C-alpha positions in Angstrom: 0.4 0.2 0.4 1.4 3.5 -0.7 -0.1 5.3 2.2 -3.9 7.1 2.7 -6.0 9.0 0.0 -7.0 12.1 1.4 -11.0 13.3 0.4 -11.9 15.6 2.6 -12.6 17.5 6.7 -15.7 17.7 8.8 -16.2 18.4 12.4 -16.5 15.8 14.1 -18.9 13.7 15.1 -18.8 12.6 11.2 -21.9 10.6 9.8 -22.6 6.6 11.6 -21.6 4.5 8.2 -21.4 6.0 4.6 -21.1 3.5 2.0 -19.2 5.1 -0.9 -16.3 3.7 -3.3 -13.3 5.7 -3.2 -10.4 5.8 -5.9 -8.4 2.3 -6.7 -11.9 0.7 -5.9 -11.5 0.9 -2.0 -13.2 1.5 0.5 -13.7 5.1 1.8 -13.1 5.2 5.4 -13.3 7.6 8.9 -10.2 8.7 11.0 -11.4 10.8 14.3 -8.3 13.5 15.1 -9.6 15.9 18.0 -12.1 17.8 17.3 -12.0 16.7 13.4 -13.1 13.7 11.4 -10.5 12.5 7.7 -11.9 11.0 4.9 -9.8 8.2 3.4 -9.7 5.5 1.4 -6.7 3.2 1.0 -4.0 4.7 -2.3 -2.6 2.0 -4.6 -0.1 4.5 -6.0 2.0 7.1 -5.1 0.1 9.4 -7.5 -2.9 9.9 -8.6 -3.4 10.7 -13.0 -5.8 13.6 -13.3 -8.3 11.6 -15.1 -12.2 11.9 -15.2 -13.0 8.6 -14.4 -10.8 9.7 -11.0 -11.6 13.2 -10.4 -15.6 12.1 -10.9 -14.6 9.4 -8.1 -12.9 12.2 -5.2 -15.8 14.2 -6.3 -18.7 11.5 -6.0 -17.3 10.8 -2.2 -17.6 14.5 -1.5 -21.0 14.8 -2.9 -21.6 11.5 -0.6 -20.9 13.1 2.0 -23.0 16.3 2.1 -25.5 13.8 0.8 -25.2 12.3 4.9 -25.9 15.6 6.6 -22.0 16.4 6.6 -22.9 19.9 4.5 -20.0 21.9 5.8 -17.6 19.4 4.2 -14.2 20.9 3.7 -12.6 19.9 0.5 -9.4 18.6 0.0 -6.8 19.1 -3.4 -7.9 15.7 -5.6 -4.4 13.3 -5.6 -3.3 14.2 -2.0 -1.1 10.8 -0.6 0.0 11.1 2.9 2.3 8.2 4.6 -0.1 8.1 7.4 -1.5 10.2 10.6 1.4 11.2 12.1 2.3 13.1 8.7 -1.5 14.9 8.6 -1.5 15.9 12.4 2.0 17.4 11.7 1.6 19.5 8.2 -2.1 19.8 8.1 -3.9 19.5 11.6 -1.5 21.1 14.3 -0.3 24.0 12.3 -3.6 24.6 10.7 -5.9 23.7 12.9 -7.7 27.2 14.3 -8.0 28.3 10.7 -9.4 24.3 9.8 -12.3 25.3 12.2 -12.5 28.9 11.2 -14.0 27.5 8.1 -15.7 25.3 8.9 -17.4 27.4 10.5 -18.1 30.5 7.3 -19.3 27.8 5.4 -21.6 26.0 8.5 -25.2 25.4 6.4 -24.3 27.2 3.0 -23.1 25.3 0.1 -21.5 25.7 -3.0 -23.1 26.5 -6.9 -21.7 27.4 -9.9 -22.6 29.3 -12.8 -20.9 29.3 -16.2 -22.5 31.2 -19.3 -21.2 30.3 -22.7 -22.5 32.9 -25.8 -21.6 33.2 -29.5 -19.3 36.2 -30.1 -20.6 36.2 -33.8 -24.3 36.5 -32.6 -23.5 38.8 -30.2 -21.8 41.0 -32.7 -24.3 41.6 -35.5 -26.6 42.2 -32.1 -24.2 45.2 -31.0 -23.8 46.4 -34.5 -28.1 46.8 -34.7 -26.9 48.3 -32.2 -24.2 51.4 -33.5 -25.6 52.1 -37.0 -22.4 54.1 -37.1 -19.9 51.3 -36.3 -21.4 49.8 -38.6 -21.7 51.4 -41.4 -18.0 51.8 -41.5 -17.5 48.5 -40.5 -19.5 47.8 -43.9 -17.1 50.0 -46.3 -13.9 47.8 -45.0 -15.8 45.4 -48.1 -16.9 48.0 -50.2 -14.0 49.8 -50.7 -10.0 49.8 -49.1 -9.0 51.3 -46.2 -6.0 52.2 -45.1 -4.0 49.8 -42.4 -4.7 52.9 -39.5 -8.3 52.7 -40.6 -9.0 49.1 -40.5 -6.9 48.4 -36.8 -8.8 50.9 -35.7 -12.4 50.0 -36.8 -11.5 46.7 -35.1 -10.4 47.6 -32.0 -13.9 49.5 -31.5 -15.3 46.3 -32.9 -13.6 44.1 -30.5 -14.3 46.7 -27.3 -17.8 47.3 -28.4 -17.9 42.5 -28.5 -15.7 43.2 -24.3 -19.3 45.1 -23.3 -21.4 43.4 -24.4 -19.8 40.9 -22.4 -19.1 42.6 -19.2 -22.8 43.2 -20.1 -23.4 40.1 -19.5 -21.7 39.8 -16.2 -23.1 42.8 -14.3 -26.6 41.1 -14.8 -25.9 37.4 -13.9 -23.8 39.7 -10.8 -26.6 41.9 -10.3 -28.9 39.0 -10.1 -27.6 36.4 -8.1 -25.0 38.5 -5.5 -28.0 39.5 -3.1 -28.4 35.6 -3.0 -25.7 34.3 -1.6 -22.5 35.8 1.2 -19.8 35.3 -1.1 -19.1 35.1 -4.4 -16.3 34.2 -6.6 -15.3 35.1 -10.3 -13.9 31.9 -12.4 -11.3 32.1 -15.2 -12.8 32.5 -18.8 -11.8 28.8 -19.6 -13.1 29.3 -23.4 -13.9 32.4 -26.4 -16.9 30.8 -25.9 -18.1 32.0 -21.9 -19.3 34.8 -21.1 -19.1 34.4 -17.5 -18.0 32.0 -14.6 -18.7 32.8 -10.7 -19.5 30.7 -8.1 -21.5 31.7 -5.6 -21.7 30.4 -1.6 -25.8 30.9 -1.0 -27.4 29.1 2.2 -29.0 25.4 2.3 -32.7 27.0 1.6 -32.5 29.1 -1.0 -31.5 26.8 -3.8 -34.5 27.0 -5.5 -35.1 30.5 -5.4 -31.9 30.9 -7.0 -32.3 27.8 -9.2 -35.3 30.8 -10.0 -33.0 33.6 -10.5 -31.1 31.3 -13.3 -34.0 29.9 -14.8 -35.1 33.5 -15.0 -32.0 35.3 -16.3 -32.0 32.4 -19.5 -35.5 34.3 -20.0 -33.9 37.5 -19.7 -31.8 36.9 -22.3 -34.3 35.3 -24.9 -32.5 31.9 -24.9 -29.3 33.5 -26.6 -26.8 31.8 -24.1 -26.5 28.1 -22.7 -26.1 28.7 -18.8 -24.7 25.7 -17.7 -25.2 25.8 -13.4 -24.4 23.3 -11.1 -26.3 23.3 -8.2 -24.8 21.1 -5.4 -20.4 20.5 -6.1 -18.0 20.7 -2.3 -17.1 24.4 -1.6 -13.7 23.9 -3.4 -13.7 28.0 -4.1 -15.1 28.6 -0.2 -12.3 26.8 1.4 -8.9 27.5 0.4 -5.8 27.8 2.9 
């Protein structure tokens, strides 16, 4: 056995029973160390490839913990393998004990939800040109007559700025609508050119139906020209950082 694969931490006591299989098809177990409970399984490797299967398995274990009533779970990063519990005590629990308790208290009664919004830049460009006839006229001139390099660059920059302004407007509308329902928000990176915004919200568990309805309202507001990926159940990675 290579060691112990760690998944997450909750406040003691842990669930009475947790029937879930983890990485390498190993049963997930619990150990209580002081006022904290750590979920782990026997590691069969020293390092783990961040494959889709492994990542989904890691996430499924955390979701199972949350479903068993331990809604405030501190997720540990994927692939964390330790030699023994002495290493966990020395490297994590002793130096970070108070901070871990603070984070658990901060997450109590809250859940993370994710909202990723995708758009069609070409469609938005056409909508922007329809709203700005003068810019559209000058853009159309590019196809009908030769223009100097400076003019081409200038129009290109204006089109780019117009598109960015529209993207920011979409992001601002989502943020203004959804932020009041959350206690915290993190804006993530735009992973593709077709992504208009990427938000993670920390919300009270009981407000999820209301939050979900607002996401649906936003879809109707933008006349369903956007593609919204809403994840209403995930471990709070964005709000549990040491």
